[in-house]
N, C-alpha and C positions, 0 to 999 in steps of 0.2 A: 504493499499499500503506499503510495507517495504522501505523504502528510505534509503539511505547508506550516511554516513558523507563523504563529498569530500576531499578529501587530495590534490589533485593538483588542484585548483582553477585558472583558467587562469586571471591574475592581469590585462590584457588589456581590460577586459570588466567592469572594475572599471574608469569611465570617468570622465570628469570635472564635469557634472550635474547628471549624474546618471550611472547606470549599464546596459551596454546594449552588446548584443553580438549574434552569429548565433545559432540558436537552431537546433539539439540539441549539436552542436560539441564543440561550445564556452560554451554553457548556456543549461543545463540540470535539470531534476527535482531534482536530489541529490545536485545539486549547489543550486537550489531554496531553498531545504530543508536546507542545511547548512547555507544558507544567513539567512533563519528565525531562526535558532538556535542563531546565533549573534545578528539578529536584537532584538529577544527578550529578550537575555540576557542583550545587551546594554541597553535598554529602561528600563529594570528591576532595574539596577543599578542606574538610573536617577529617580528611584522612580514611575514609571510609572506600572499601572497593566493591560490596556488595549490599543489595537490599531485598526486602520480600514484598511481592505485590499479590494481593488477592482482590476478589470480587463477588458481590452479591448478585442476585436473580432477576434485579432490573433489566428489561428487554435491550436497554442503551448499554450496559455493563461491558459485556464482552468486547464491543468495537471501542470504548472509551480503555478498556484494558491493554488492548494492542498496539493501541496509539501512545499510551502513556509508555509501556515498555520499550516500545521502538524508541521514544524519547530519551530515556534512562539509558539505555544500551547504547545508543550514539554518543554519550559522554563517555564510554568506557567504563561504566559502571557494570557488574554482573546482578542478573536478578534472578532470584529463586521464584518461580511461578507456583502458585498456590491454586489457581485457577477459581472455581466456584466453593465459596467456603462463606463461614459466617464470619461477622469480624470478631466473635471472641476466639473462634480457630485460628484466625490470621494474629489476634494478640499472643495465644499460645506459641503458635508457630516462631515468632520472634523470640520469646523466652527458650523454648526448646533448641532452636537454633543458634541461640545466642548472638543474633543478629537483628541488632534493634532499630536499624533504618529501615522504614518501611511505607507504601501505600495501600489503603484499602478503598477499593473504587464502590463506593455506596452511597445513598441519600437517607440510610437510616429508615425513620419513619415517615418521611416525607411522601407526596402523592406519587403516582407511578411516573410521571413525566418529568421528574427532578433526579437528577444524579449529581456525584461530587466526591470528594476525596479527604479521607480521615489520612493524616501522614504524621510521621514522626522522623526526625532527624537522628536522635540519639536516644539512649535508654531513660532520659528524663521523660518519655512518653509523647501522646500525642501534642502537635502545635497549637497553641493557643494564643489569642488576644493580639498583644502587638508583634510577636514572633511572626504570627501568620502575613501581618501587614508589610513587616519588613522582607518575609520571601516575596510577596508581591513586588515589591519595587526590584529586587534582584533579579527576577524575571524580567521585568520591562526594562531593564539595563541592557540585557540581552548578551552578556559576555559568557556563551556557553563552550564547555570543553568539546573537544572532538576525541572520539576513540571509538572502539569496537568492542562493546562488553558482550558477555555469552549470557544465554538463558538454560535454566534447569527447572525440570518439573518435580514437584513434591507434593505428597499426600501427605496432609496433616491428621486426615481424619484417625487412623489407627493409633495414632500418639496420644489424641484428643480424648479418645474413648477410654483410652488406657488409665488417663488421669482421673477420669470419673470415679473408676474401680476403686482407686484409693481415697476417693476423698469424703465418702460417704457410708453410713452404717444404718442400714434399716432396720425396724425393729419387726416382731412376730405379726402384726395386723397389716392384713392385706387391703389395699385401699382400692376404690373405684374412682378413675381420673379420667377426665376428658382434656384434651389438648387440643387448641387451636394456633397452629402455625402462621394463618392467616394467608396461605399460599406464598409466604415470603422464603427467606433463605435457610429457616431452620426445617422447611418442609422435607428435604430429602434426609434429614440427619435424625430429627427427634424421636421417631421411633425406635430405630436401633438403642439410641440411649437410654430411653426411657424403659424399654423392655430389659433392661440389665438389672431392672428391680422388680420384687414381687409385687404387682398390680394388675387392675382388671383396667386395660388402656383403652379407650375409643378415642379417635383422632378425627375431627372435623377438618373441611379447607387444606387438605393433606399435599395436593398437587402442587409443584412448585409453578408457579404463574407469575411473572414480574408484573403483570397487569392486575394484581391483586383484585380480581374480579367480585368476590364477595363481601370484603369490607376494607376500608383503609386500615394498613398495617400498623396501627398506634394502639397500644392495649391498654394505655393509661387514658382513654376516652371511654368512659361507660357504653355510649352507642355502639362504638365498634365490637363490643363484645354480648351483645345482645342474642345471637343464634349459639354462642358458647353457653350463655344465662340460661337459654330453653332447653339444650341438650343436658345441661347438668340436671335441672328439675326431672325432666323425662326419664333420666338413667337412675335418679335417686343417687348421684354421684357424689362422692365426699369433696371434691373441687374442682375447679374448672380453671386450665393455666393457657395464657396466651402469650405469644413473642412479637417483637416487631418486625419489620422489614428485613433488618440484618442481624437479627437475633441477640442484640446486647440488652434488649428491655424485656419487662416480663409485666403482666398483669393477672388478676385472680378474680373468680367468683367462689364464692363460699357455696357450702352444702344446700342453703336455704336461697340460693340465687343472688346473693347480694353483692356487688361490687366493692372490690377492696381497694381503696387508695395505698399506693407505695408507702405512705407514710406509716400506714396502719400494720402493712406486711413488715416494715422496719422494726417495730415495737414488738411484734412476734418473736423475731429474731433477736432483739436485745434482750428480752426476758429469758429466751433460750440460752444464750452462750455468755450473759454477764457475769455467771458465776464460775465459767469454765476457761474465762481469758485473765491474764496478770494485769494488762491495761485496761480499765473499766472506761475509757472514754471513746464516744461515737459521734461520727459526723453527720449531719444532716444540713439540707441546703433551705433557703430563705422564703421556700414557697412550701415548706412542711408546716403542719398544724402544729401549736403549740403543744398538743398532746405528748409529741415525741420528748421535748425537753420534760414535762411534767414526770413522764414515765421514768425517764434516766434518773432524775431527783429523787423520785421513789424510790428506784432502787439503788442508790448510792453511787451511781455512776457521775461522769461529766459529760456535757453536751458541748458539741462544737458546730455554731450554726455559721455556714458558708456560702459563698455564691454558688448559682446554679451554673451547670454545664460540665459534662463529664470528663472533659481534658482537665478542668480546674477539681473537681471533686476527687476525681480519682488519684491524681497527684498529691492533695492534701492528706487524703487517708494514707498513702505511702509515706509521704514526708514526716507525717507526725506518728508513724508506726502504729496508726490505731487499728484495732482488730476488726471492726466493720463500719461502714457509712454508705451513705445514700442519698439519693434525690426523686422528689416528687413524679419526675419524668419517668421513672421505671428501672434507672441506673443503680444497681448496687453493688458494693463491694467487700468480699469476703476476704480476710486475711489471717482468719484463724487455722485455717487447713485448706487453703485454696490460696492461688497465686496472686491474687488482689485484682484481676481483671473483671470487668463486668459482662456476666453471662446470664441470660434470661433462663436458658434451660436448666444450668446449675440452680439459680435462684429457686427456682420451680422446685427442683428435687430436695433443695434445704427444707423447703416448708413441709414437704410429703415423707420426709425422713423424720421431723418432730412429728408429723401427724401419725406416722407408723410406730411410735414409741409411745402413745399415748392413746388413751379411750376417747379423747376429748375430739368435738368436732371443729371445724374451723370456727364456724359461729363462737364456740366455747372459747378458743383460744383469743378472740377478740374481745371478752368480756374485761370490764373492769377499767376500759380505757376512757379518759376524761372527756367528756361529751361537749362537742364544742360545734357551732354552726358556721361552715364554710361553704363558699362558691366554688365551683372548678375554677379552672386556671382560664379566664377570661382573655380574648383577643380583640385588640383593636388594630385596622389597618392603617400603617403609618409609614411612609416612606423611608429608607434608610438614611436618608440626609437628614429626616425630620425628626426621626422617634427619639435618640438620644438628646436632642435639645428640649423635647418634652419632658423627658425624666429630669432634667436638670431644673427645668422650672417648677416642677411638682416638689424638688427637694427645697428650692426658695418658698413655696408656699407652706411647705411643713416648718421651716425656719422661723417666718412669719408668724404664723401659728403658735409658736412654742411647742409645736409636737416634739416628741422624740423619737429618733429614726436610726435606724441601722443603714448605712450606705456602702456595705460592700459589694452588693450587686442592685443596682437601681435605688429604690428608698421601699424599705419595710419600716412603717410608721407604727409605733408601738403604744396601745393604750392599755389602761387597768384591764379592761374587759374586750379587748379585742386587738387586732393588728389589719393594716393595709399594706399591700405590695404591688409598687409601681416599677415595671423595669422594662427595658430595652430588649426585645428577643434577640439572641445572636444567631438563630437560623432563618429568618424571614423578615419582611418589610412589616413588622408587628411590633405593638407595646402590648405587654401581659400584665395581667393584673390579677390579685385574688384577695378574698376579703375573708375574715374569720371572727368570729365575737362569742359571746358566752350565751347569746340570745338570738332568736332569729330577727327580731327586730333591731338589734343593735347592727347585726351583719347587714341589714338592709339600709341602716342610716349610713354606715361607713361606706356600704358599695354605692349609695346614690351619691355622696359626698364627692367621692374621688372618680367615679365614671363621669359627673358632670365635669369637674376640673379636667379629666383627659379630653372629654371632646371637645371642650372651649379651646384648650391649648392646641389641638391637634389641627385645629382648621387651617 
């Protein structure tokens, strides 16, 4: 294939945690090739000679993958090709092969027409924030090396399955489980993994189809799990588990058909492991319910409220040497007996492990959590060149009002009886907001105050 150097790269696809845009209008094969030239040159400048590349099951991924690899090898860098794999499988390949430079072609949970790159230069992990903007400028400078790197195919699946065999200890209780891989990249892999453990397994939306024909592949939005909910109730299953498009996020339905936000799942995990780990400190992101901090306090642990974004949260959990952390969007990081990367399939199995060692239902495991009234994450369309200015004006408003707020990621404005979060999305042209309070009335009051403010500032 004869790829061309892309002279006019869309700057807006270089986001807070990764590169992400619509195929082929914002991100095409020539963009991937040019990205590869920049990536290969940059890691060569760091003294690297090899990287790892994988791709998800989106229809555009194989073409972008080929163009990217052509660009990388044209700089003299060798490429270990994983082919179709989940993002967690890509992460484990980097660990297993001790090659920490790499690119995963994926747009995660975004719509089917999107695609992108999650990428890392070193063992520090996925690039984020200013590092991504600096790399964009490096690409635009166009000072690319020339060479002829080699390629080698590598099948990470056997190693990945072996990792699971040593990471879980199921009890005697045999569970009835429904999985929904949402036709995403976990579809070819989830059955083999889950059948390693004693359970009665039903899988829906199992065909790998990058068009995601049955529902949007985001397991943290309740409406996407409606079919899973119906199947759990129909079969009288113990739990329903769903994964996102590239397999690094997870969502749950209880035995009674209730949707479980990730922060409540995190509480189940923290309750289970706090007496089994030496360091009793756990990370949660600014979107999570105050119930997480309440539970950590109740258990005698320490909570760390941090910014949203898996590139940030995963790195923070590692750098602070925490046994567990996560964020509301479905990314969770186990480091007690797992290598610390986010895997929806592993997170689901950790819940099943807990259930298999008790007679309690998943509904039972959720009992005793402090009751708050919260909105879902709300999105307000806002162009990429405006959204950050709006958030800064929200901070000014909070200062003028004398409100206390945490500005680690946007503004989480704290009140005695609730909080309001307003932040700029790093994955799309949106402002996101969430509201929580001790009563439904107070939640609505906060929501109206800040929704009106956002809409006024966003004009």
